C-alpha positions as CSV (number, residue, x, y, z in Angstrom):
1,M,107.7,-114.1,-144.4
2,S,106.6,-117.7,-144.2
3,I,105.6,-119.6,-141.2
4,N,108.3,-122.1,-141.9
5,S,111.0,-119.5,-141.6
6,S,109.6,-118.2,-138.3
7,L,109.8,-121.8,-136.9
8,E,113.6,-121.4,-136.8
9,Y,113.0,-119.2,-133.7
10,I,110.7,-121.7,-132.0
11,G,112.1,-124.5,-129.8
12,A,110.5,-127.9,-129.2
13,N,109.6,-126.8,-125.7
14,H,107.6,-123.8,-126.9
15,F,104.3,-125.6,-126.3
16,G,105.5,-127.2,-123.0
17,N,105.1,-131.0,-122.8
18,L,102.6,-131.1,-125.6
19,V,105.0,-131.8,-128.4
20,P,106.7,-134.8,-126.9
21,A,103.4,-136.2,-125.7
22,V,101.7,-135.9,-129.1
23,T,104.8,-137.2,-130.8
24,K,104.7,-140.4,-128.7
25,L,101.0,-140.9,-129.5
26,L,101.5,-140.5,-133.2
27,I,104.6,-142.7,-133.4
28,N,102.6,-145.4,-131.6
29,G,99.8,-145.2,-134.3
30,E,97.4,-143.1,-132.3
31,S,95.7,-140.2,-134.0
32,V,95.4,-136.8,-132.3
33,V,93.3,-133.7,-132.9
34,I,94.1,-130.4,-131.2
35,Y,91.6,-127.6,-130.7
36,G,91.0,-124.4,-128.9
37,M,89.7,-120.8,-129.1
38,P,90.6,-118.6,-132.1
39,G,94.3,-117.7,-132.0
40,Y,95.4,-120.7,-130.1
41,G,98.5,-121.3,-132.2
42,R,97.5,-124.3,-134.3
43,K,99.6,-123.4,-137.4
44,H,102.8,-123.1,-135.5
45,F,102.1,-126.2,-133.5
46,L,101.4,-128.4,-136.5
47,R,104.4,-127.1,-138.4
48,L,106.6,-127.6,-135.4
49,M,105.2,-131.2,-135.0
50,E,106.0,-131.8,-138.7
51,R,109.6,-130.7,-138.1
52,V,110.0,-132.9,-135.0
53,L,108.4,-135.9,-136.7
54,I,110.6,-135.9,-139.8
55,Q,113.7,-136.1,-137.6
56,N,112.7,-139.8,-137.2
57,E,114.0,-141.5,-140.3
58,M,111.2,-144.1,-140.1
59,V,108.5,-141.4,-140.3
60,K,107.2,-139.6,-143.4
61,T,104.7,-136.8,-143.2
62,V,102.1,-135.3,-145.5
63,F,100.9,-131.8,-144.5
64,I,97.7,-130.3,-146.0
65,E,96.1,-127.1,-145.0
66,C,92.3,-127.8,-145.4
67,L,91.5,-124.1,-145.3
68,A,92.9,-123.8,-148.8
69,N,91.7,-127.2,-150.1
70,A,88.3,-127.6,-148.4
71,A,86.4,-128.7,-151.6
72,N,88.9,-131.2,-153.0
73,I,90.8,-132.4,-150.0
74,N,90.5,-136.0,-150.9
75,K,92.2,-135.4,-154.3
76,V,94.9,-133.4,-152.7
77,L,95.5,-136.1,-150.1
78,S,95.7,-138.8,-152.8
79,R,98.1,-136.7,-154.9
80,E,100.4,-136.0,-151.9
81,I,100.6,-139.6,-150.8
82,N,101.2,-140.9,-154.3
83,N,104.0,-138.4,-154.7
84,L,105.5,-139.7,-151.4
85,T,105.2,-143.4,-152.5
86,G,106.3,-142.7,-156.1
87,S,103.0,-143.6,-157.8
88,N,101.8,-141.9,-161.0
89,E,98.2,-143.0,-160.5
90,S,95.5,-140.3,-160.5
91,E,93.6,-142.0,-157.6
92,L,95.2,-143.1,-154.3
93,D,97.4,-146.1,-155.0
94,Y,96.6,-148.4,-152.1
95,L,98.9,-151.2,-153.3
96,R,102.0,-149.1,-153.4
97,L,101.0,-147.4,-150.2
98,E,100.7,-150.8,-148.5
99,R,104.2,-151.7,-149.6
100,F,105.4,-148.3,-148.4
101,L,103.9,-148.9,-144.9
102,K,105.9,-152.1,-144.4
103,T,109.0,-150.1,-143.9
104,Q,107.8,-146.6,-143.1
105,K,105.3,-144.9,-140.8
106,L,103.0,-142.3,-142.4
107,I,101.6,-139.4,-140.4
108,V,99.1,-137.2,-142.2
109,I,98.8,-133.6,-140.8
110,L,95.6,-131.7,-141.6
111,G,95.1,-128.1,-140.5
112,H,91.6,-126.7,-140.1
113,I,89.9,-130.0,-140.5
114,E,86.5,-128.3,-139.6
115,E,86.7,-126.6,-143.0
116,V,86.5,-129.8,-145.0
117,E,83.3,-129.9,-147.1
118,N,83.0,-133.7,-147.5
119,K,84.2,-135.1,-144.2
120,Q,82.6,-138.5,-144.9
121,E,84.7,-139.0,-148.0
122,L,87.9,-137.8,-146.3
123,F,87.4,-139.9,-143.2
124,S,86.6,-143.0,-145.3
125,T,89.9,-142.6,-147.1
126,L,91.8,-142.1,-143.9
127,L,90.2,-145.3,-142.3
128,K,91.2,-147.3,-145.5
129,I,94.7,-146.1,-145.1
130,R,94.8,-147.1,-141.5
131,E,93.6,-150.6,-142.3
132,L,96.8,-151.1,-144.4
133,G,98.9,-150.8,-141.3
134,I,97.2,-150.0,-138.0
135,D,100.5,-149.1,-136.2
136,K,102.1,-147.5,-139.2
137,F,99.6,-144.7,-139.8
138,A,98.2,-141.8,-137.7
139,L,96.4,-138.5,-138.3
140,L,97.3,-135.2,-136.6
141,S,94.7,-132.6,-137.2
142,S,93.6,-129.2,-135.8
143,A,90.0,-128.0,-135.3
144,D,88.0,-125.2,-133.8
145,Q,85.3,-125.6,-131.2
146,T,83.2,-127.7,-133.6
147,I,85.2,-130.8,-132.5
148,K,83.1,-130.4,-129.4
149,T,79.8,-128.9,-130.7
150,Q,79.6,-131.4,-133.6
151,K,81.3,-134.3,-131.8
152,D,78.8,-136.9,-133.0
153,E,79.5,-136.0,-136.7
154,Y,83.3,-136.4,-136.2
155,M,83.0,-139.6,-134.2
156,E,80.4,-141.2,-136.4
157,L,82.5,-140.7,-139.5
158,G,85.9,-141.5,-138.1
159,E,85.8,-142.4,-134.4
160,I,89.3,-143.9,-134.3
161,M,90.8,-140.7,-135.8
162,F,89.5,-138.7,-132.8
163,A,90.4,-140.9,-129.9
164,N,92.8,-138.2,-128.5
165,V,91.2,-134.8,-128.5
166,I,93.6,-132.3,-126.8
167,R,92.9,-128.6,-126.1
168,M,95.8,-126.3,-126.6
169,P,96.3,-124.4,-123.4
170,L,96.8,-120.7,-123.1
171,F,100.4,-119.6,-122.5
172,N,101.7,-118.7,-119.1
173,M,103.8,-115.7,-118.2
174,E,107.0,-117.4,-119.3
175,G,105.4,-118.4,-122.6
176,T,104.1,-114.9,-123.1
177,K,107.7,-113.6,-122.8
178,R,108.9,-116.3,-125.2
179,I,106.3,-115.3,-127.8
180,L,107.3,-111.7,-127.5
181,E,111.0,-112.6,-127.9
182,I,110.3,-114.7,-131.0
183,N,108.3,-111.8,-132.6
184,R,111.1,-109.4,-131.7
185,D,113.7,-111.6,-133.4
186,Y,111.5,-112.5,-136.4
187,F,109.4,-109.4,-137.0
188,G,111.5,-106.8,-135.2
189,Y,108.7,-105.9,-132.7
190,G,110.3,-103.9,-129.9
191,V,108.6,-104.6,-126.5
192,P,110.2,-103.6,-123.2
193,D,110.6,-106.4,-120.6
194,T,108.8,-104.1,-118.1
195,V,105.4,-104.5,-119.9
196,V,105.5,-108.3,-120.3
197,S,103.4,-108.9,-117.2
198,K,100.8,-106.3,-118.4
199,I,100.6,-108.0,-121.8
200,F,100.1,-111.4,-120.2
201,S,97.4,-109.9,-118.0
202,L,95.6,-108.2,-120.9
203,T,95.7,-111.1,-123.3
204,G,95.2,-114.0,-120.9
205,G,98.0,-115.9,-122.7
206,N,96.3,-116.1,-126.1
207,P,99.3,-116.3,-128.5
208,A,97.6,-114.3,-131.3
209,L,96.6,-111.5,-128.9
210,I,100.1,-111.5,-127.5
211,K,101.6,-111.2,-130.9
212,H,99.4,-108.3,-132.1
213,L,99.5,-106.5,-128.8
214,G,103.3,-106.7,-129.1
215,K,103.0,-105.2,-132.5
216,Y,100.8,-102.4,-131.2
217,I,103.3,-101.5,-128.5
218,S,106.2,-101.7,-131.0
219,E,104.5,-99.2,-133.3
220,M,102.7,-97.0,-130.7
221,G,104.9,-97.2,-127.7
222,D,104.4,-98.9,-124.3
223,L,102.8,-95.8,-122.8
224,E,99.8,-96.4,-125.1
225,L,99.0,-99.7,-123.2
226,N,96.6,-97.6,-121.1
227,N,94.9,-96.1,-124.2
228,L,92.1,-98.6,-124.8
229,D,90.4,-96.5,-127.5
230,L,93.5,-96.5,-129.6
231,M,94.4,-100.2,-128.8
232,L,91.0,-101.6,-129.7
233,K,91.1,-99.8,-133.1
234,F,94.6,-101.2,-133.9
235,T,93.7,-103.2,-137.1
236,S,95.6,-106.5,-136.6
237,L,94.6,-106.7,-133.0
238,E,91.0,-105.8,-133.7
239,I,90.8,-108.6,-136.3
240,K,91.8,-111.2,-133.7
241,L,89.5,-109.7,-131.1
242,K,86.6,-109.8,-133.5
243,S,87.1,-113.5,-134.3
244,L,87.0,-114.2,-130.5
245,V,83.9,-112.1,-130.0
246,K,82.0,-114.0,-132.7
247,V,82.7,-117.3,-130.9
248,L,81.8,-115.7,-127.5
249,I,78.4,-114.5,-128.7
250,S,77.4,-117.5,-130.7
251,E,78.5,-120.5,-128.6
252,D,76.9,-121.9,-125.5
253,K,78.5,-121.3,-122.1
254,W,79.7,-124.9,-121.7
255,V,81.5,-124.6,-125.1
256,L,83.2,-121.4,-124.0
257,E,84.3,-123.1,-120.8
258,D,85.6,-126.1,-122.7
259,I,87.8,-124.0,-125.1
260,G,89.0,-121.9,-122.2
261,M,87.4,-118.6,-123.1
262,I,85.7,-118.4,-119.7
263,G,86.4,-119.8,-116.3
264,T,84.1,-121.9,-114.1
265,S,82.7,-118.7,-112.5
266,G,82.0,-117.2,-115.9
267,E,84.9,-114.7,-116.1
268,L,86.5,-114.0,-119.5
269,F,90.1,-115.0,-119.9
270,S,91.1,-111.6,-121.3
271,P,90.3,-108.1,-120.1
272,I,90.9,-106.5,-123.5
273,L,88.4,-109.0,-125.0
274,K,85.9,-107.9,-122.4
275,E,86.4,-104.2,-123.3
276,Y,86.1,-105.0,-127.0
277,L,82.9,-106.9,-126.4
278,K,81.4,-103.8,-124.7
279,R,82.1,-101.7,-127.7
280,Y,81.3,-104.3,-130.4
281,E,78.3,-103.5,-132.6
282,L,76.7,-104.5,-135.8
283,E,78.2,-103.0,-139.0
284,N,76.3,-99.8,-139.9
285,Q,74.0,-100.3,-136.9
286,R,74.1,-96.6,-136.0
287,L,73.0,-95.7,-139.6
288,F,69.9,-97.9,-139.8
289,L,68.9,-98.0,-136.1
290,P,70.3,-94.8,-134.6
291,Q,67.4,-94.7,-132.0
292,L,68.7,-97.7,-130.0
293,S,70.3,-97.3,-126.6
294,P,73.7,-99.0,-126.1
295,R,71.9,-101.8,-124.1
296,E,69.3,-102.3,-126.8
297,A,71.9,-102.3,-129.5
298,R,73.9,-104.9,-127.7
299,I,70.9,-107.2,-127.2
300,L,70.0,-106.9,-130.9
301,L,73.6,-107.8,-131.7
302,F,73.3,-111.0,-129.6
303,L,70.0,-111.9,-131.1
304,L,71.1,-111.4,-134.7
305,T,74.3,-113.3,-134.2
306,N,72.2,-116.3,-133.2
307,R,69.3,-115.6,-135.6
308,D,69.1,-119.2,-136.8
309,R,68.4,-120.6,-133.4
310,L,67.0,-119.7,-130.0
311,T,68.9,-117.3,-127.9
312,T,68.3,-118.4,-124.4
313,I,67.6,-116.1,-121.5
314,D,70.7,-117.5,-119.7
315,K,72.9,-116.7,-122.8
316,I,71.6,-113.1,-122.9
317,G,72.1,-112.8,-119.2
318,F,75.6,-114.1,-119.3
319,L,76.7,-111.8,-122.1
320,M,75.0,-108.7,-120.6
321,N,76.7,-109.5,-117.3
322,L,80.1,-109.3,-119.1
323,T,79.3,-106.0,-120.7
324,E,77.5,-104.1,-117.9
325,D,78.7,-103.2,-114.5
326,N,75.2,-102.5,-113.2
327,F,73.6,-105.6,-114.6
328,S,70.1,-106.9,-113.7
329,M,67.8,-109.3,-115.6
330,W,64.9,-107.0,-114.9
331,A,66.5,-104.2,-116.8
332,V,67.3,-106.6,-119.7
333,Y,63.7,-107.7,-119.9
334,K,62.6,-104.1,-120.1
335,A,65.2,-103.3,-122.7
336,I,64.0,-106.3,-124.8
337,S,60.4,-105.1,-124.5
338,R,61.4,-101.6,-125.8
339,L,63.6,-103.2,-128.5
340,K,60.7,-105.2,-129.9
341,N,58.8,-102.0,-130.6
342,R,61.8,-100.0,-132.0
343,V,62.8,-102.6,-134.5
344,K,59.4,-103.9,-135.5
345,D,59.6,-102.5,-139.0
346,R,62.8,-104.5,-139.6
347,Y,62.7,-107.5,-137.3
348,E,60.2,-109.6,-135.4
349,I,61.4,-110.8,-131.9
350,K,59.4,-113.7,-130.6
351,V,59.3,-114.7,-127.0
352,V,59.6,-118.5,-126.3
353,K,58.2,-118.7,-122.8
354,N,60.7,-119.4,-120.0
355,R,63.4,-120.2,-122.6
356,G,64.5,-117.2,-124.7
357,Y,64.0,-115.3,-127.9
358,L,63.9,-115.9,-131.7
359,I,64.5,-113.1,-134.2
360,S,63.5,-113.0,-137.8
361,E,63.7,-110.3,-140.5
362,M,60.4,-108.8,-141.6
363,L,59.3,-109.5,-145.2
364,R,59.0,-106.4,-147.3
């Protein structure tokens, strides 16, 4: 089943006021990039925007999924625009495009723009297109948290393309119910209305988690909502939780706040994500380091996930506070001291005074 066919079940109000707001910006020649945490609904939003935009007879769109075209995105973009303007050239036909833009607006939609390997080449092409008709061209793109963590790179290469950076909000209770109804009609997932509020509470309104928790209930029954062991091992849900945990462990606290994964007081947006984080461990960790305590294993996981950079004391403290009910930094310091000795044959853990820790693999 394609994403396009599932769109038939989604109304223009599915994302609240975001669709009309973004549409207005694009029609006026202002580019927009949306971003958020993993599972924020970018694919459906971009496809819905495409469907809304082409209802305007003055607008033509080009949609490219960068994830599948990361290495040769510029060639794909040129080919798609040439097809639109009727050019047979192998390179982008700027003359024909300029004539096209005298009577039409062009909106290029790029999904997963963070995956593009040569951003400089792509952004250079997009800026050249914009110069042909400033009010006749706009870019709609989606990105992950790198739009914030690597902001200078994006802005330096194509500042005007990222003038409007909008975070996709989490869904509310009403939106959660709407997602479950769409998945019922499209996938056949049977979810009783009586558990909608519980699903919203557990997922925090993340659309991907809502979808796969709905699938879990449909297959296992709503009584299994209290069975965390079974729930967290449900394959499709676990995949989504794992993608969230990787971001949670590797990004700084301000980034997590910015993408909505934690609130201003440091609480996680989703209780099931918190439970999954408590149980998350390195692949095969128990095989090659069976002597580690759960606390030591968790600290090692945090260090290895950030092995290419300093893992700050604050970061370790924040993550440990999420995973332990009886948390204290004194206990963490003691655990790190023990961990250094227990893994010394495999890893070296260096203390950077008053800042944090660096981990490296021992040469053999």
